[in-house]
MARDRENLUM-621091 format. One record per residue (C-alpha): chain; x, y, z; residue number from 1. Coordinates in nm, 3 decimals. Example, Ala and Ser with C-alpha at 12.3 -4.5 7.8 and 13.67 -1.06 7.14 Angstrom:
2
A, 1.230, -0.450, 0.780, 1
A, 1.367, -0.106, 0.714, 2
//
This chain:
149
A, -2.259, 1.029, 0.360, 1
A, -2.303, 0.707, 0.290, 2
A, -2.502, 0.396, 0.434, 3
A, -2.282, 0.267, 0.630, 4
A, -2.227, 0.195, 0.949, 5
A, -1.978, 0.487, 1.167, 6
A, -1.665, 0.289, 1.210, 7
A, -1.686, 0.066, 0.896, 8
A, -1.407, 0.020, 0.626, 9
A, -1.578, 0.161, 0.382, 10
A, -1.634, 0.515, 0.481, 11
A, -1.236, 0.565, 0.516, 12
A, -1.247, 0.766, 0.168, 13
A, -1.477, 1.016, 0.070, 14
A, -1.616, 1.084, -0.224, 15
A, -1.420, 1.268, -0.484, 16
A, -1.375, 1.388, -0.882, 17
A, -1.063, 1.242, -0.883, 18
A, -1.171, 0.828, -0.815, 19
A, -1.477, 0.584, -0.824, 20
A, -1.493, 0.560, -0.478, 21
A, -1.753, 0.296, -0.527, 22
A, -1.529, 0.090, -0.764, 23
A, -1.256, 0.128, -0.563, 24
A, -1.478, -0.042, -0.275, 25
A, -1.641, -0.270, -0.483, 26
A, -1.248, -0.391, -0.606, 27
A, -1.184, -0.438, -0.250, 28
A, -1.467, -0.625, -0.194, 29
A, -1.437, -0.873, -0.452, 30
A, -1.038, -0.995, -0.363, 31
A, -1.150, -1.074, -0.017, 32
A, -1.356, -1.357, -0.153, 33
A, -1.078, -1.503, -0.432, 34
A, -0.692, -1.494, -0.534, 35
A, -0.562, -1.224, -0.660, 36
A, -0.531, -1.281, -1.099, 37
A, -0.327, -1.075, -1.370, 38
A, -0.615, -0.834, -1.417, 39
A, -0.687, -0.744, -1.046, 40
A, -0.247, -0.611, -1.041, 41
A, -0.367, -0.431, -1.412, 42
A, -0.643, -0.248, -1.315, 43
A, -0.375, -0.148, -0.969, 44
A, -0.148, -0.002, -1.209, 45
A, -0.324, 0.165, -1.436, 46
A, -0.473, 0.361, -1.140, 47
A, -0.404, 0.766, -1.097, 48
A, -0.224, 0.889, -0.764, 49
A, -0.517, 0.991, -0.660, 50
A, -0.729, 0.599, -0.691, 51
A, -0.358, 0.467, -0.535, 52
A, -0.401, 0.693, -0.241, 53
A, -0.809, 0.638, -0.144, 54
A, -0.706, 0.256, -0.237, 55
A, -0.433, 0.261, 0.026, 56
A, -0.622, 0.421, 0.258, 57
A, -0.953, 0.162, 0.195, 58
A, -0.719, -0.112, 0.250, 59
A, -0.557, 0.038, 0.601, 60
A, -0.892, 0.104, 0.735, 61
A, -1.004, -0.297, 0.647, 62
A, -0.643, -0.380, 0.807, 63
A, -0.830, -0.145, 1.153, 64
A, -1.165, -0.340, 1.136, 65
A, -1.066, -0.717, 1.031, 66
A, -0.718, -0.744, 1.121, 67
A, -0.469, -0.959, 0.902, 68
A, -0.708, -1.246, 0.859, 69
A, -0.655, -1.208, 0.417, 70
A, -0.445, -1.360, 0.206, 71
A, -0.388, -1.083, -0.069, 72
A, -0.073, -0.972, -0.124, 73
A, 0.044, -0.596, -0.027, 74
A, 0.184, -0.361, -0.322, 75
A, 0.588, -0.430, -0.388, 76
A, 0.794, -0.215, -0.187, 77
A, 0.906, 0.074, -0.478, 78
A, 1.216, 0.337, -0.355, 79
A, 1.040, 0.634, -0.196, 80
A, 0.920, 0.878, -0.445, 81
A, 0.978, 1.140, -0.164, 82
A, 1.327, 1.093, -0.218, 83
A, 1.351, 1.237, -0.545, 84
A, 1.509, 1.538, -0.746, 85
A, 1.287, 1.856, -0.727, 86
A, 1.344, 1.905, -1.129, 87
A, 1.051, 1.726, -1.320, 88
A, 1.352, 1.545, -1.612, 89
A, 1.550, 1.490, -1.355, 90
A, 1.278, 1.341, -1.146, 91
A, 1.127, 1.146, -1.475, 92
A, 1.498, 1.017, -1.529, 93
A, 1.570, 0.922, -1.200, 94
A, 1.242, 0.663, -1.176, 95
A, 1.378, 0.521, -1.570, 96
A, 1.689, 0.467, -1.438, 97
A, 1.505, 0.238, -1.163, 98
A, 1.300, 0.076, -1.376, 99
A, 1.616, -0.015, -1.574, 100
A, 1.768, -0.153, -1.244, 101
A, 1.454, -0.352, -1.197, 102
A, 1.416, -0.493, -1.536, 103
A, 1.821, -0.613, -1.506, 104
A, 1.760, -0.737, -1.153, 105
A, 1.485, -0.917, -1.223, 106
A, 1.227, -0.745, -1.023, 107
A, 0.942, -0.759, -1.182, 108
A, 0.695, -0.661, -0.939, 109
A, 0.869, -0.343, -0.847, 110
A, 0.936, -0.239, -1.215, 111
A, 0.552, -0.328, -1.240, 112
A, 0.491, -0.075, -0.973, 113
A, 0.715, 0.139, -1.148, 114
A, 0.563, 0.204, -1.487, 115
A, 0.230, 0.409, -1.410, 116
A, 0.477, 0.605, -1.216, 117
A, 0.667, 0.697, -1.490, 118
A, 0.393, 0.685, -1.796, 119
A, 0.189, 0.939, -1.650, 120
A, 0.425, 1.233, -1.805, 121
A, 0.396, 1.017, -2.161, 122
A, 0.356, 1.353, -2.308, 123
A, 0.708, 1.490, -2.233, 124
A, 0.894, 1.108, -2.250, 125
A, 1.153, 1.138, -2.535, 126
A, 1.029, 0.861, -2.809, 127
A, 1.336, 0.657, -2.711, 128
A, 1.190, 0.672, -2.326, 129
A, 0.856, 0.548, -2.475, 130
A, 0.998, 0.275, -2.663, 131
A, 1.169, 0.142, -2.350, 132
A, 0.866, 0.141, -2.105, 133
A, 0.674, -0.035, -2.393, 134
A, 0.922, -0.311, -2.422, 135
A, 0.863, -0.337, -2.027, 136
A, 0.554, -0.372, -2.055, 137
A, 0.522, -0.634, -2.296, 138
A, 0.813, -0.804, -2.168, 139
A, 0.623, -0.798, -1.794, 140
A, 0.269, -0.918, -2.013, 141
A, 0.399, -1.203, -2.163, 142
A, 0.689, -1.307, -1.890, 143
A, 0.958, -1.257, -2.077, 144
A, 1.320, -1.241, -1.944, 145
A, 1.483, -0.928, -1.957, 146
A, 1.882, -1.003, -2.056, 147
A, 2.104, -0.722, -2.093, 148
A, 2.422, -0.817, -2.313, 149
//
């Protein structure tokens, strides 16, 4: 196990081959002492589903132990992915449509949260969809307004 006390928030997430538990703990601890940066957002956006779930458990345990005393922004709320169609191609198209809507409505945080959920299907995306994702990434990274005429 770990050297942390039983009720310590760092024990909320078990060791796993699907994510680096120590890296998640180190990231969480680094955020308590400073403001959130764009590099932090990039780190979170690059997480796998397993890492996001593990990090979510870690943050919940932190809140249970210390309360809401921190000033770290919670991740943006994105329409539930559990209500999506079962067919993979339909699900991907649904997410692409959500991303396009977020960009048109200038909901940049929600769009940034959707990009990894779509990018994990990179190998099955069409060339047009890949180019769209790349354009969205550039627009988000460089703060370019998304204007459709």
